C-alpha positions as CSV (number, residue, x, y, z in Angstrom):
1,M,130.8,86.9,6.0
2,S,130.1,83.7,4.1
3,K,129.5,81.2,6.9
4,E,125.9,80.1,7.4
5,F,125.9,80.3,11.2
6,S,128.4,81.2,13.9
7,I,128.4,81.8,17.6
8,T,131.1,84.0,19.2
9,G,130.8,84.7,22.8
10,N,127.1,85.5,23.5
11,K,126.3,86.4,19.9
12,A,124.7,84.2,17.3
13,I,125.0,85.4,13.7
14,L,122.7,83.8,11.0
15,N,123.6,84.5,7.4
16,L,120.3,84.2,5.6
17,S,121.9,84.9,2.3
18,E,123.7,81.6,2.5
19,Q,120.7,79.7,3.9
20,F,117.1,80.3,4.6
21,F,114.4,77.8,5.8
22,N,111.0,77.4,4.2
23,D,109.6,75.3,7.0
24,V,110.3,73.6,10.3
25,N,111.7,70.5,8.7
26,E,114.3,72.5,6.8
27,L,115.2,74.4,9.9
28,L,115.9,71.3,12.0
29,N,117.7,69.5,9.2
30,S,120.1,72.5,8.6
31,E,123.7,72.5,9.5
32,S,123.1,75.7,11.3
33,F,120.7,73.9,13.8
34,L,123.2,71.2,14.3
35,D,126.0,73.8,15.0
36,L,123.6,75.4,17.5
37,T,122.9,72.1,19.2
38,K,126.7,71.4,19.6
39,C,127.2,74.9,21.1
40,F,124.3,74.2,23.5
41,I,125.8,70.8,24.7
42,N,129.3,72.3,25.0
43,Y,127.9,75.1,27.1
44,H,126.4,72.7,29.6
45,K,129.3,70.1,29.3
46,K,131.7,72.8,30.5
47,D,129.9,73.4,33.7
48,S,128.8,69.7,34.2
49,T,125.2,70.8,34.5
50,R,122.2,68.5,35.3
51,V,121.1,69.1,31.7
52,Y,124.3,67.6,30.4
53,A,123.8,64.6,32.7
54,Y,120.3,64.2,31.2
55,I,121.7,64.3,27.7
56,E,124.4,61.8,28.5
57,Q,122.1,59.3,30.0
58,F,120.1,59.0,26.8
59,F,123.0,58.0,24.7
60,I,126.0,55.6,24.9
61,N,128.4,57.7,22.9
62,S,129.4,60.9,24.8
63,S,131.2,62.8,22.2
64,V,129.7,66.3,21.7
65,D,129.2,65.7,17.9
66,S,127.4,62.4,18.5
67,L,125.2,63.8,21.3
68,A,124.2,66.7,19.1
69,R,123.2,64.5,16.2
70,E,121.2,62.3,18.5
71,L,119.5,65.1,20.2
72,T,118.7,66.7,16.8
73,D,117.3,63.4,15.5
74,I,115.0,63.1,18.6
75,L,113.8,66.8,18.3
76,K,113.0,66.1,14.6
77,L,111.0,63.1,15.4
78,L,109.0,64.9,18.1
79,T,107.8,67.4,15.5
80,V,105.9,64.6,13.8
81,M,105.3,62.0,16.5
82,N,104.5,62.1,20.2
83,I,106.9,60.7,22.7
84,D,104.9,57.4,23.2
85,E,104.9,56.9,19.4
86,V,108.7,57.4,19.3
87,S,109.2,55.0,22.1
88,S,106.9,52.3,20.6
89,K,108.2,52.6,16.9
90,I,111.9,53.3,17.2
91,N,113.8,50.6,19.0
92,K,116.8,52.7,20.0
93,Y,114.5,55.2,21.8
94,H,112.2,52.5,23.4
95,N,112.7,54.0,26.9
96,L,112.3,57.6,25.9
97,N,108.7,57.9,27.3
98,K,110.2,57.0,30.7
99,E,112.4,60.1,30.5
100,K,109.8,62.8,29.9
101,D,110.8,65.1,32.7
102,G,114.5,65.0,31.7
103,L,113.7,65.5,28.0
104,L,111.4,68.4,28.8
105,K,114.2,70.0,30.9
106,I,116.5,69.7,28.0
107,V,114.1,71.2,25.5
108,E,113.3,74.1,27.9
109,E,116.9,74.8,28.5
110,F,117.8,74.6,24.8
111,Y,115.0,77.2,24.0
112,N,116.3,79.4,26.8
113,Y,119.9,79.0,25.7
114,W,118.9,80.3,22.2
115,R,116.7,83.1,23.6
116,N,119.5,84.3,26.0
117,L,121.9,84.7,23.0
118,E,122.2,88.1,21.2
119,R,120.8,87.0,17.8
120,Y,121.6,88.7,14.5
121,S,120.6,87.9,11.0
122,I,122.5,89.1,7.8
123,I,121.1,89.4,4.3
124,K,123.6,90.2,1.5
125,Q,122.2,92.5,-1.2
126,N,123.7,92.3,-4.6
127,E,124.1,95.4,-6.7
128,N,120.8,96.4,-8.3
129,S,119.1,93.6,-6.4
130,R,115.3,93.8,-6.1
131,G,114.8,90.2,-4.8
132,V,113.7,88.7,-1.6
133,G,116.5,90.3,0.4
134,V,115.1,93.8,-0.2
135,V,111.4,93.2,-0.4
136,N,111.1,90.9,2.6
137,F,113.8,92.4,4.8
138,V,111.5,92.6,7.8
139,E,109.0,89.9,7.0
140,I,111.7,87.3,6.6
141,N,112.6,87.6,10.4
142,E,108.9,87.3,11.3
143,K,108.7,84.1,9.3
144,L,111.8,82.7,11.0
145,K,110.3,83.6,14.4
146,N,107.1,81.7,13.6
147,M,109.1,78.7,12.5
148,I,111.1,78.6,15.8
149,L,108.0,79.0,17.9
150,Q,106.2,76.4,15.9
151,A,109.0,73.9,16.4
152,Y,109.3,74.6,20.1
153,R,105.5,74.3,20.7
154,R,105.2,71.1,18.6
155,I,108.0,69.5,20.5
156,E,106.7,70.4,23.9
157,M,103.2,69.2,22.9
158,S,104.7,65.9,21.8
159,I,106.3,65.5,25.2
160,L,103.5,66.8,27.4
161,G,100.6,65.5,25.4
162,E,98.8,68.9,25.3
163,W,99.0,72.3,23.7
164,P,99.9,75.2,25.9
165,K,97.0,77.2,27.3
166,V,98.8,80.6,27.0
167,Y,100.8,81.7,24.0
168,R,103.5,84.2,24.3
169,Q,104.7,85.7,20.9
170,V,108.1,86.5,22.2
171,P,111.1,87.6,19.9
172,A,112.5,84.2,19.0
173,A,114.3,84.9,15.8
174,A,116.9,87.8,15.3
175,D,117.0,90.7,17.8
176,A,118.4,92.7,14.9
177,S,118.9,92.2,11.1
178,I,121.2,94.0,8.8
179,M,121.2,94.2,5.0
180,I,124.8,94.4,3.7
181,R,126.3,95.3,0.3
182,Q,129.7,95.5,-1.2
183,F,131.0,98.8,-2.6
184,D,134.2,99.6,-4.4
185,K,135.4,102.9,-3.1
186,N,138.2,104.8,-4.8
187,Y,140.5,104.6,-1.9
188,P,144.2,105.3,-2.0
189,E,146.4,102.2,-2.1
190,I,146.9,102.1,1.7
191,Y,143.1,101.8,2.3
192,K,142.2,99.5,-0.7
193,D,141.7,96.4,1.4
194,L,138.8,98.1,3.3
195,N,136.8,97.4,0.1
196,K,136.6,93.8,1.2
197,I,134.3,94.9,4.1
198,P,130.6,95.1,3.3
199,F,128.5,98.2,4.2
200,I,125.3,98.1,6.2
201,T,122.5,99.6,4.0
202,Q,119.5,98.7,6.2
203,V,118.9,97.8,9.8
204,M,115.9,96.2,11.5
205,I,115.7,96.1,15.3
206,E,113.2,94.1,17.4
207,T,112.6,96.4,20.3
208,P,113.0,96.4,23.2
209,Y,116.5,95.3,22.5
210,I,118.3,94.4,25.6
211,T,122.0,93.7,25.5
212,Y,124.9,93.1,28.1
213,T,128.4,94.2,27.2
214,K,131.6,93.2,28.7
215,S,132.4,96.7,29.9
216,N,130.1,99.6,31.0
217,K,132.5,102.4,31.3
218,R,134.8,104.3,29.1
219,D,138.3,105.2,30.1
220,G,140.6,108.2,29.2
221,V,140.8,110.2,26.0
222,F,141.7,109.4,22.5
223,E,145.2,110.4,21.7
224,E,146.3,111.9,18.5
225,V,149.2,110.0,16.9
226,Y,151.5,110.8,14.0
227,E,151.9,107.4,12.3
228,N,148.9,106.0,10.5
229,P,147.4,103.2,12.7
230,I,146.2,101.2,9.7
231,L,149.8,100.3,8.9
232,N,150.8,96.8,10.0
233,T,147.5,96.2,11.6
234,N,145.7,92.9,11.7
235,I,142.3,93.3,10.1
236,N,140.4,90.0,9.6
237,Y,138.3,91.5,6.8
238,P,135.6,88.7,6.6
239,H,134.8,89.4,10.2
240,F,134.1,93.1,9.7
241,F,131.2,95.3,8.7
242,C,130.9,99.0,7.9
243,Y,128.3,101.4,9.3
244,P,128.3,104.5,7.2
245,A,127.3,107.3,9.6
246,K,126.2,110.8,8.8
247,V,127.5,112.9,11.7
248,G,126.2,116.5,11.3
249,D,127.5,117.3,7.8
250,N,130.4,114.8,8.0
251,L,130.5,111.3,6.6
252,I,132.3,108.8,8.8
253,F,132.7,105.1,7.8
254,I,132.7,103.0,11.0
255,Y,134.5,99.6,10.3
256,F,133.8,97.3,13.2
257,H,134.5,93.6,14.2
258,R,131.6,91.2,14.3
259,D,132.2,90.6,18.0
260,L,131.1,94.3,18.4
261,L,128.0,93.9,16.2
262,T,125.9,95.1,19.2
263,H,127.4,98.5,18.9
264,G,127.4,98.6,15.1
265,V,123.6,97.9,15.2
266,S,123.0,100.3,18.1
267,A,124.7,103.0,16.0
268,S,121.5,103.1,13.9
269,N,119.7,104.7,16.9
270,L,122.3,107.4,17.3
271,F,123.7,108.3,13.9
272,E,121.9,108.7,10.7
273,L,122.6,105.8,8.2
274,A,124.0,107.1,4.9
275,D,121.9,106.0,1.9
276,V,123.4,104.0,-1.0
277,K,123.9,107.0,-3.3
278,E,126.0,108.8,-0.6
279,I,128.1,105.7,0.0
280,E,128.7,105.4,-3.7
281,E,129.4,109.0,-4.5
282,K,130.9,110.6,-1.4
283,T,134.4,110.4,0.0
284,P,134.4,109.9,3.8
285,D,135.7,112.7,6.0
286,A,137.0,110.0,8.4
287,I,137.2,106.3,8.9
288,Y,137.2,104.4,12.1
289,I,138.7,100.9,12.6
290,Y,136.9,99.6,15.7
291,G,138.1,96.2,17.2
292,P,140.8,94.6,15.1
293,K,142.4,91.8,17.1
294,D,145.9,93.0,17.1
295,E,148.6,91.7,19.3
296,G,150.5,94.1,21.6
297,E,149.5,97.3,23.0
298,R,147.8,99.9,20.6
299,K,146.6,103.2,22.0
300,N,143.0,104.3,21.4
301,S,144.1,106.9,18.9
302,F,143.3,108.9,15.8
303,Y,145.6,110.2,13.0
304,Y,145.4,112.8,10.3
305,D,146.4,111.6,6.9
306,K,147.5,114.9,5.3
307,E,148.3,113.4,1.9
308,N,144.8,112.0,1.5
309,K,143.0,114.6,3.8
310,L,141.4,111.8,5.9
311,Y,141.1,111.3,9.6
312,V,141.7,107.8,10.8
313,G,140.4,106.5,14.2
314,Y,141.7,103.2,15.6
315,I,140.9,101.1,18.7
316,A,142.2,97.5,19.0
317,Y,139.9,94.8,20.4
318,S,139.8,94.0,24.1
319,D,137.1,93.2,26.6
320,K,137.4,96.8,27.9
321,I,136.3,98.4,24.6
322,D,133.1,96.3,24.4
323,Y,131.1,99.4,25.4
324,F,129.1,101.7,23.2
325,G,130.9,104.8,24.5
326,Y,134.0,103.6,22.6
327,L,132.1,103.8,19.3
328,K,130.2,106.9,19.9
329,K,133.0,109.0,21.5
330,M,135.6,108.2,18.9
331,V,133.2,109.1,16.1
332,L,132.4,112.3,17.9
333,T,136.2,113.0,18.4
334,L,136.7,112.6,14.7
335,N,133.7,114.7,13.8
336,N,135.0,117.5,16.2
337,V,138.6,117.7,15.0
338,I,137.2,117.8,11.4
339,N,134.8,120.7,12.5
340,I,137.7,122.6,14.3
341,K,139.4,122.6,10.9
342,K,136.3,124.1,9.4
343,E,136.3,126.8,12.3
344,Y,133.2,125.3,13.9
345,L,133.2,125.2,17.7
346,P,132.5,121.7,19.1
347,I,129.9,121.8,22.0
348,H,129.7,118.9,24.4
349,G,126.3,119.4,25.9
350,A,122.5,119.6,25.1
351,G,120.9,121.8,22.6
352,L,117.1,122.6,22.7
353,S,114.7,124.7,20.8
354,V,111.5,125.2,22.8
355,V,108.3,127.0,22.1
356,L,106.7,128.2,25.4
357,Q,103.0,128.3,26.1
358,N,103.1,132.1,25.3
359,N,104.5,131.2,21.8
360,K,107.9,132.6,22.5
361,T,110.7,130.4,20.9
362,V,114.0,130.2,22.7
363,N,117.0,128.2,21.8
364,I,119.0,126.9,24.8
365,V,122.5,125.2,24.9
366,I,123.8,123.6,28.1
367,L,127.5,122.7,28.1
368,G,129.0,120.0,30.4
369,D,131.0,116.9,30.4
370,S,129.7,113.3,31.1
371,G,127.5,113.3,34.2
372,A,127.1,117.1,34.5
373,G,123.3,116.9,33.9
374,K,122.7,117.4,30.2
375,S,120.3,114.5,29.5
376,E,118.7,115.0,33.0
377,S,118.0,118.7,32.2
378,I,116.4,117.6,28.9
379,E,114.2,115.2,30.8
380,A,113.3,117.9,33.4
381,F,112.3,120.2,30.6
382,R,110.3,117.4,29.1
383,S,108.5,116.7,32.4
384,L,107.6,120.4,32.6
385,A,106.0,120.5,29.1
386,K,102.4,120.8,30.4
387,D,103.1,123.9,32.4
388,Y,105.7,125.7,30.3
389,I,106.3,124.2,26.9
390,K,104.2,123.9,23.8
391,E,106.8,122.3,21.7
392,M,110.4,121.1,22.1
393,T,113.0,120.0,19.5
394,I,116.2,118.3,20.9
395,V,118.9,119.7,18.6
396,F,121.6,117.5,20.3
397,D,121.6,115.4,23.4
398,D,125.5,115.1,23.8
399,M,127.5,116.8,21.0
400,G,126.7,119.6,18.7
401,S,128.6,122.6,17.2
402,F,128.4,126.4,17.0
403,R,128.8,128.1,13.7
404,I,128.7,131.9,12.9
405,Q,126.2,132.9,10.2
406,N,124.9,136.4,9.6
407,N,127.3,137.5,12.4
408,K,125.3,135.4,14.9
409,V,126.0,132.1,16.6
410,Y,123.9,129.2,15.5
411,A,123.8,125.7,17.0
412,Y,123.7,122.5,15.0
413,G,123.3,118.9,16.0
414,T,125.4,115.7,15.2
415,E,123.2,112.8,16.4
416,I,119.6,111.8,15.8
417,G,119.5,109.9,19.1
418,A,120.6,110.0,22.7
419,F,122.8,107.7,24.7
420,V,121.1,108.2,28.1
421,R,122.3,107.2,31.5
422,L,119.3,105.8,33.3
423,D,120.7,105.8,36.9
424,D,119.9,109.4,37.4
425,L,116.5,109.5,35.6
426,D,113.0,108.7,36.9
427,A,112.4,105.0,37.3
428,G,109.6,105.1,34.9
429,Y,111.7,106.7,32.1
430,A,112.9,103.5,30.6
431,F,109.4,102.1,30.3
432,K,108.1,105.2,28.5
433,Q,110.9,104.6,25.8
434,I,110.7,100.8,25.7
435,D,109.1,100.5,22.3
436,R,111.9,102.1,20.3
437,S,115.0,101.8,22.6
438,I,118.2,99.8,22.9
439,F,118.9,98.9,26.5
440,M,122.5,98.2,27.6
441,N,123.3,96.6,31.0
442,P,119.9,97.7,32.4
443,D,120.6,96.3,35.9
444,K,124.1,97.6,36.2
445,V,125.7,100.8,37.4
446,N,125.8,103.3,34.4
447,S,123.0,101.4,32.7
448,R,122.1,103.1,29.4
449,L,119.5,103.3,26.6
450,I,119.9,104.5,23.1
451,M,116.8,106.1,21.6
452,P,116.1,108.3,18.6
453,V,115.2,111.8,19.5
454,A,115.0,114.0,16.3
455,S,115.2,113.7,12.6
456,F,118.4,114.4,10.7
457,D,116.8,117.4,9.0
458,E,115.8,118.8,12.3
459,I,119.3,118.7,13.8
460,N,120.9,120.4,10.8
461,L,118.5,123.3,10.5
462,G,120.6,125.7,12.5
463,Y,119.2,127.4,15.6
464,E,120.2,131.0,16.7
465,V,121.5,130.7,20.3
466,D,119.6,132.7,23.0
467,F,121.1,131.0,26.2
468,F,124.5,129.3,26.6
469,L,124.8,127.9,30.1
470,Y,127.5,125.8,31.8
471,A,126.2,122.8,33.7
472,D,127.6,122.9,37.3
473,N,126.7,119.6,38.9
474,Y,128.7,120.0,42.1
475,S,127.6,123.4,43.7
476,A,124.6,123.4,46.1
477,V,121.9,126.1,45.7
478,L,121.7,127.6,49.1
479,D,118.4,129.1,50.4
480,G,117.5,132.4,48.8
481,C,120.0,131.8,46.0
482,D,119.4,131.2,42.3
483,S,120.3,128.1,40.2
484,I,121.2,130.3,37.2
485,E,123.9,133.0,37.1
486,I,124.4,135.2,34.0
487,F,127.9,136.6,33.4
488,D,128.5,140.2,32.6
489,K,132.0,139.8,31.2
490,K,133.4,137.5,28.5
491,E,136.6,136.9,30.5
492,E,134.7,135.6,33.5
493,A,132.6,133.3,31.4
494,L,135.5,131.9,29.4
495,R,137.3,131.1,32.8
496,V,134.4,128.9,34.0
497,F,133.8,127.3,30.6
498,K,137.5,126.6,29.9
499,R,137.9,125.1,33.4
500,G,135.3,122.4,32.6
501,A,134.9,121.4,36.3
502,R,132.4,118.6,37.2
503,L,131.8,116.0,39.9
504,A,132.4,112.6,38.2
505,K,129.3,110.4,38.3
506,G,130.6,107.0,37.3
507,T,130.2,107.3,33.5
508,T,133.9,107.0,33.1
509,T,136.7,105.7,35.3
510,E,137.2,109.2,36.9
511,T,136.2,110.0,40.4
512,G,135.7,113.1,42.5
513,L,135.9,116.8,41.3
514,V,137.7,116.8,37.9
515,Q,138.4,119.4,35.2
516,T,138.4,118.9,31.4
517,Y,139.3,121.7,29.1
518,F,136.1,123.2,27.8
519,A,134.2,120.2,29.2
520,N,135.2,118.4,26.0
521,P,137.8,115.6,25.8
522,F,136.6,114.7,22.4
523,G,138.6,117.1,20.1
524,P,139.1,120.3,22.0
525,V,141.5,118.7,24.5
526,Q,143.6,117.4,21.6
527,K,143.3,120.6,19.6
528,R,143.6,123.1,22.5
529,E,145.6,125.8,20.6
530,E,143.1,125.9,17.7
531,C,140.1,125.7,20.1
532,D,141.4,128.7,22.2
533,K,141.3,130.9,19.1
534,L,137.7,129.7,18.3
535,L,136.6,130.3,21.9
536,D,137.8,133.9,21.8
537,K,136.1,134.4,18.5
538,Y,132.7,132.8,19.5
539,F,132.5,134.3,22.9
540,D,133.2,137.7,21.4
541,N,130.2,137.2,19.2
542,L,128.0,135.8,21.9
543,F,128.6,138.9,24.2
544,E,128.4,141.4,21.3
545,N,124.9,140.0,20.4
546,K,123.9,140.0,24.2
547,V,123.3,136.2,24.3
548,K,122.8,135.2,27.9
549,V,125.9,133.3,28.9
550,G,126.1,131.8,32.4
551,T,126.0,128.8,34.6
552,I,123.1,126.5,35.6
553,K,123.5,124.5,38.8
554,T,122.0,121.1,38.2
555,Q,123.2,119.7,41.5
556,L,123.4,116.2,39.9
557,G,126.5,115.3,41.7
558,L,125.0,116.0,45.2
559,N,123.4,113.3,47.3
560,N,119.7,112.9,46.8
561,M,119.5,115.8,44.2
562,Q,119.6,113.7,40.9
563,F,115.9,114.5,40.3
564,E,115.1,117.6,42.2
565,G,118.3,119.5,41.1
566,P,117.8,119.4,37.3
567,R,114.0,120.0,37.8
568,S,114.5,123.2,40.0
569,A,117.0,124.5,37.6
570,A,114.7,124.0,34.7
571,I,111.8,125.7,36.5
572,E,114.0,128.7,37.2
573,L,115.2,128.9,33.6
574,F,111.7,128.9,32.3
575,E,110.6,131.6,34.7
576,L,113.6,133.7,33.6
577,I,112.6,133.3,29.9
578,K,109.0,134.1,30.6
579,N,110.0,137.4,32.3
580,M,112.4,138.5,29.6
């Protein structure tokens, strides 16, 4: 991306490698500020707002370009003169002091317009660079914030004639910044053009980071196709970035369109960012093309390139796919089909390693599809920490894998973070996580936050499994009955786990009681034959080693049980462990 400044939809992208500002004067004299002013005027012109009427009444010429230049000139003057001085000394603005209220309204709305945009800055790093881009990556955004606040406050003071009594140091520069760098990967010819896309090497997020996307649900599964989707595609390479994600022990390059920059940045709270050496030296296990603006219908799909031993994920741009679930779940699908080839068993669920107050360590895995109660169970465990838990490590919040080592089943994670549905969690949960989280559509159904939960080293340690439980969110726990049932026979357990039943909770477009093979539409559904063999192998091992395999009734799908259900189940599980 070589352009200094661009606005697409509700996203503003400032390329600080092309232009940076040393002071307020440089900021207001920049082409970037003029472009922003034009966007602001167009925004109000489209709806014929009162603000646009105020702007028009100041100037004779009503073209947007002319209005933008006039407004910019006035704002620049107000940083060095008060409104009365401007009116008395500059003939063309001799009546400006009579329009204080209107001008103040324009300034306030202009500032609000900027603040309501999702704002991103980009710094391009050259190979072996040790300059300002690297050293001052974080500080540079702070400097920009102070310049914007200084300009806003000066202009307001010049209109009102007094400084504010209360100062609020709100985020006024970029919500997030990315450092990018070009790499020349030794790709086969068919993928060579991907080298035109820069990689993200560093990310800075101003938390709490709140974003609104065009969609807040994911639909369907990702289909395996048998023609490479990169053929005949329309990738506008200057409009793309790459997030190199470490997903468990797999390396996946996520190439995404700038209109989906929200999701590319948010990935840093969920997937470990590969370092420069790994980008340079390692071949990716998969690539994912997310958001090319192709014409026609292209399925959300993945493809295995046998010749180059590379999985390729592909989703064409539409408003529908502007939802983080489309980034996360395709990445996990690619990860899972790779793992199935390695004879690892993908697990859609939550993995926990807990040290109880009596110093007993127990590793628990709860399997279930979206809305079954995985994250809610984790939070229930966390809330019981004082009474039961001395220490808790989240091995995975959504997707992990089983591997057989030393003739025992071990659990491994994939993500360093959690993509948590807020609807079914305590109202105060979001506020507890506000200092490090990314919030998506916080006032909508299926509102989410993305937060880091564990280090990359922690999730890849390997944890011997003690409990493997299926999350049943639709069955009520009757008086005198238990929330947890342990199976005696492998066949009975396999029937329940393979059935993958759950009551849909609005996280996808599904409704009612639905079934998904092994509760995992992200790989096992597409590779059912291979997965069947793995299930037999792993369940044989679990029962041979007397691992407790059963169901846990979270009751999350039942009315008024979204809090009490997971909590009651968690208490019962801890009591069961204590009495082992």
